[in-house]
N, C-alpha and C positions, 0 to 999 in steps of 0.2 A: 592462688590462681591469677594469672596475669590479665585475663580478658573477661569482661562482663558483657553480657548481651545488651546491646544498645544500638542507636542509629547514628553513631559517631561518623562524621565525614569531614571534620575540620571546620574552619570558619565558613559560615554561610555568607558568601560574598554578596548574594542578592539582598541580604537584610541590612547591609551597611548603608548608612545615609549617603546621599549624594555629596561628593567632596566640595568643600567651600571654594576651592581654587577654580572650579569649573563654573564659568558664568553662563547665565541664561541670556541669550542674545536676541535683540529685537531691532530689525532694520528701522522701523518707524521711530523707535526711541533714539537711536543714533542719529537719524536724519533730523529729528527735532533738536538735538543738541548742537549739531552742525549749523542748523538754521539760526538758532539763538546766538551762537558765537559769531556767526557771520554778520547778523544784524547789529550786534554789539560793536564789532569792529567798524562797521559802516557809520554808526552813530558817532563814535569817537573821531572819525575822519570827516564828519559833517556831511555825510551822504545819507539821504533819506531812502532807506530800503525797508521801511516798516511793513510795507505790503509787497509781497513778491508772488508773481504768478508761476504756476508750474511750467508754463511755456517759456519762461525767462531762461536764457542760457546760463545765468548764474545759478538758478535752481538745479539745472542739470549737472552742473559742476558739484553742487552740494550733494546730490544723490550719488554721484560717482565716488565722492570722498567718503560718504557714509558707508557705501557698499564695500569700498576697499578696507575701511576700518573693521567692518564686520568680518571680512575674510581673514584679516590678520588676527582678530580676537578668537576666531574659530581655530586658527592654527595654534594659538596659545592653549586653548582648551584641549586640542588633540595632543599637544606635547605633554600636557599635564596628565592626561589619561594614559599616555604611553609608558609612564613610569609607575603605574598602579596595576597590580596583578589582576584586579577585578575588571579592568578595561583594556589592558594591553593586548595587542594582536600581532600575529606573525613574528617578525624578527625582534620586535620590542619585547614580546613575551618570552622569546628564547633567551634574551639577555637577562631578564628577571629570574627565569628558571635556573639559569647558570649560577646565580648567586646561591641557590639552594643545592647546587651540584646535581641538577636534573637536566637531562637532555630530551629533546623531542624525539620520539620513536619513529622509525621508518616502517610503515605498514607494508608497502610494496616497493622494492628497489626499482630504480630506473633501468630500462632496457632500451637504450637508444637504437640498437639494431632493429628492434621491432616497433619502434615509435611509441614506447610506453614510458610515460613520465613517472617520476617518483611520487608516491602517495604517502604523506606524512600524517602523524597524529594530529587530530583536530585541536584547535585552540582550547576549547572547553575541557578536553581531557587532560591536556598538558597543564592547564590552570589548576585543575583539581589535584593533580599529583604534586604540583609546586606548593600548594597550600598544606598538603599532607607531609611534605618532605621533612620538616623539623621533627615530626613524630618518629621518623625512622632513626634518629640519632640515639634513641633510648634502647637499651638492651634488656629492659624489664618487661617487654612484651605488651605495650599499650595497644589498644585496638587500632589507633591511627597508624602505628608502625606496620602491623599486619596488612592493613589496607594499602598503604603505600607500596610495600614490597610485592604484594600480590598483583596490584595494578601494573607494576613495572616489570613483571616477570615475562610478559608476552604482549606484543603490540596489538593483538586481536582482542584482548580483554577490555570490555567496556564498563563492567561493574563488578563489585565484590561485596559480599556481606560477611560479617564476622559474628559468630554466635558461640556460646559456651553451653552445650547440651548437658554437661556434667562437670563437676570440679576436676580441674587438670586437663580438660579437653578444649581444644579450639577448633571449631568447625568453620572452614573457609569455603564459601560458595562462590563459584566463578561463572560469569556470564560473558559470552563472546558476541561479536557483531554478526557473524555469519549464521545462516540457517535459522533454526528455532532457538538459538542462544546456548545450546549445549556444547561445551568445549570438547575438542578431540583429546584423546589420552595424552598426546604429546604436550598439550597446553597444561593439563593437570599435572603432568610430571615436572614441567618447568616451574610451576608454582610451588609444588612440593619441595623441589630441590632448593629453591630460593628461601622458602620460609624455614626450612630445617637447617640452614647454615648456622654454625655455632655463634656467629656474630649477631644473629637475628632472633633465634628462638631461645627463650629461657629454658634452663635445664629441666624444669618441672612440667613444661607444657607438652602435651601430645597434640600435634597438628594433623587435622584430617581435612583433606582437600576434596571437594565434590563439585560436580557440574550443576548448573542451574536446571531446575525442573520446569519445563514450559507448560503453561496453561493455555491451550489453544482456544481461540474464539474467532468468530467471523463477524464482520459488520455489514449489515444490509440496511440501507436507509433510502427513503423516498422523499424528495424535496418538493414542496409546493411554493411557487414563486408569485410575487406581486405582478399584476398585469403590466406594470410599467418597467419591470426588470428586464435587463439583457440576460436572458436565461442561460445561454451558453457561457457567458462570462462569469455569471454567478455560480454556475455549476462547477466550472473549473476552479474558481476561488474556494468553493466549499471542499472540493476534493483535496486541494493543496493544504487547506487548514486542517482537515481531518488527518492527513498523512503526518503533518507536523505534530498534532496532538498524540497520535499513536506512537510516534518516534520518541516523544518526551516521556511516555509511560513505559518504555522498554527498559526498565530497571528492576532490580530485585526488590520485591516487596511493595512495588508501586501499583496502586489500583487503577484500573481502567473503568471509569464510571459512565453510565448512560447519560448523566447530566453533562459530563465533559465532552462526550461525543456529540450530543445535540448542540452544546454551546459552540463547538468548533464548526459545526455545519451551518450555524445561523449567521451567515455572512450577509452583506448588503444585498437586498433583493429577494432573500428567502423569507417566506411568510410562515412556513411551518415545516416540521420534520417528523416523519413517521419512522420509528426505529423498531422493527420487529426483532432484530438481532444486533447485539446480544440481548437476551431477555432479562438479564440481571447484570449487576456490576461484577467485574472480574477483580477479585481481591486476593492477590497472591500473598503467601507467607514470605519470610525472609529468604528462603531458599528457592523461591518460585518467581517466575516472570510471565507476564501476559504476552502471548505470542499470537499476533494477528495473522491468520492464514488467508484472509480475503477481505477486501474492502469494495463494496458495491454501492455506488450512489446513483440513484435513478432520478431522472427528470419526471416529476409527477404533474407537470402542467402548471397553469396559473390558477389564482383564486377564483 
């Protein structure tokens, strides 16, 4: 059997240590270095500049120089990140993906006549497929290969899980971005056709493609604010943070926890969160996905 049930997803880029080539920059540190160098040059020239006021024009020149150096060093940092899959964005990531023979998918073609811009695959989705790409070179049916080819079968697919319910069977579950995450038959057919190609599927594997099973839930929360808080600002920030948390959990087998919801809502200015719904954590299986049907966040006043 080629595939064992696991949570394989390629290298976890978030667990990699920060690259040594990227510097931590501090304007104050750079300014101190410029000041020390400047005073050293003045001493060599017989000029007493051991004490310098911030109002001195020379000090302003040192500040300008230190700031310019920080900008240049940040440019070096950005250039270093641009050649790393974990950090590259946009066209830089496209170039790295091309090394793996992977192209960014087009989600919605441009329609200039109707003023519609092209919508492309997000960086994080392209990044994931780029990391998985080497797995696709194998014809022995590793889980990573099934993941890569399934994710690449249709641009609307956002997540895939691979399982082996019985020897010789490979269960591929597909999640899409639209609606409750259940793919249309055309998407399932595209995945089936790609995975059953002779160059991808081992002879002994029976590939079964299924759609994600949504677990519906609704979020209802009431926030209590500190008296000093700008309540409308804090409420908007909490709603934004909650939406981001829910979006991050929209993956197969990823739990939506009450602690996670409360944590997302506890932005600056919020004193407490009452969360009647959901009454318990949403814990999907590998073929399931949490599907949020409603998010209601209410202003409960001040402490």
